[in-house]
C-alpha positions in Angstrom: -1.4 -16.3 31.6 0.2 -14.5 28.3 -1.8 -13.2 26.3 -2.3 -15.1 22.4 -1.9 -13.5 19.1 -3.3 -16.4 16.5 -0.9 -17.2 13.5 -1.0 -17.4 9.5 1.5 -19.9 8.0 3.0 -18.8 4.7 4.7 -21.5 3.0 7.1 -21.3 -0.2 9.8 -18.7 1.3 13.2 -17.8 -1.4 16.4 -16.9 0.8 16.0 -14.0 1.1 12.4 -13.4 1.8 13.3 -12.1 5.4 10.9 -10.8 8.7 11.5 -7.9 6.8 10.1 -8.6 2.8 7.4 -10.1 4.7 6.3 -7.8 6.8 6.2 -5.3 3.6 5.1 -7.4 1.0 1.9 -8.5 4.1 0.8 -3.9 4.3 1.3 -3.3 -0.1 -1.6 -5.1 0.3 -2.7 -3.6 3.2 -2.9 -5.5 6.0 -0.9 -4.9 9.2 1.3 -7.7 10.1 1.9 -7.9 14.5 5.1 -10.0 14.1 6.8 -12.3 11.7 9.1 -16.3 12.8 10.8 -17.6 9.8 11.8 -20.8 10.4 15.5 -20.9 8.8 17.7 -24.2 7.8 14.2 -25.7 4.9 14.4 -24.9 1.1 11.2 -23.9 1.0 11.5 -22.1 3.5 7.8 -20.4 6.1 6.8 -18.7 8.1 4.6 -17.6 10.8 2.8 -14.1 10.7 1.2 -12.7 13.8 -2.1 -10.7 13.2 -4.9 -8.6 15.6 -7.2 -11.6 15.4 -9.0 -14.4 13.2 -10.9 -12.1 11.3 -8.0 -11.1 9.5 -6.8 -13.9 9.4 -9.8 -15.0 7.5 -9.4 -12.3 5.1 -5.7 -13.1 4.6 -6.7 -16.4 3.2 -9.2 -15.3 1.0 -7.8 -12.1 0.0 -4.3 -13.5 -0.1 -3.9 -17.3 -1.0 -2.0 -17.3 -4.2 -1.1 -13.8 -5.3 2.0 -12.5 -6.1 3.6 -11.7 -3.3 4.7 -8.1 -3.9 8.4 -7.1 -4.9 9.0 -10.7 -5.0 11.6 -11.8 -7.6 11.3 -13.8 -9.6 7.1 -13.6 -8.8 6.0 -15.5 -5.9 2.7 -16.6 -5.2 1.4 -16.0 -1.1 1.0 -19.8 -0.2 -1.2 -19.3 3.4 -2.7 -21.7 6.2 -4.1 -20.9 9.3 -1.3 -21.8 11.9 -2.1 -23.9 14.9 0.7 -22.1 17.2 -0.8 -18.6 18.9 2.4 -17.0 19.9 2.9 -15.0 23.0 3.8 -11.4 23.4 6.7 -12.1 24.8 7.5 -13.9 21.8 6.9 -17.8 22.6 5.1 -20.4 20.5 1.8 -22.1 22.6 -0.7 -24.6 20.6 0.3 -28.1 19.3 3.2 -26.3 17.3 7.2 -28.4 17.8 9.4 -26.6 15.7 11.4 -30.3 16.8 8.9 -32.4 14.8 8.3 -33.0 11.7 4.9 -31.2 10.9 2.2 -33.2 9.0 -1.3 -31.7 7.7 -3.8 -33.7 6.2 -7.1 -32.8 4.5 -9.5 -34.0 4.1 
């Protein structure tokens, strides 16, 4: 079985915010990103950011959520949530994520 890597959902992406931009933004904030998957064709856009472990995800949500994204113009704020999807090292998704269906989230 392939190793599962936890991911973070990031929303409100502008069209210029590609994988490299997102990696640089997280690096500027002191976080090591392993991979980024931008989901295109939607506005605003969103992506999944693969981090080393759950502790890194919790740290990013606590430290970065609502902070200004470095290099964003006009300034945008990080909008982060825990993702229900896991990414394998070969780049395939596992878990409950199905990009072909609408995604809904209810917060209580």
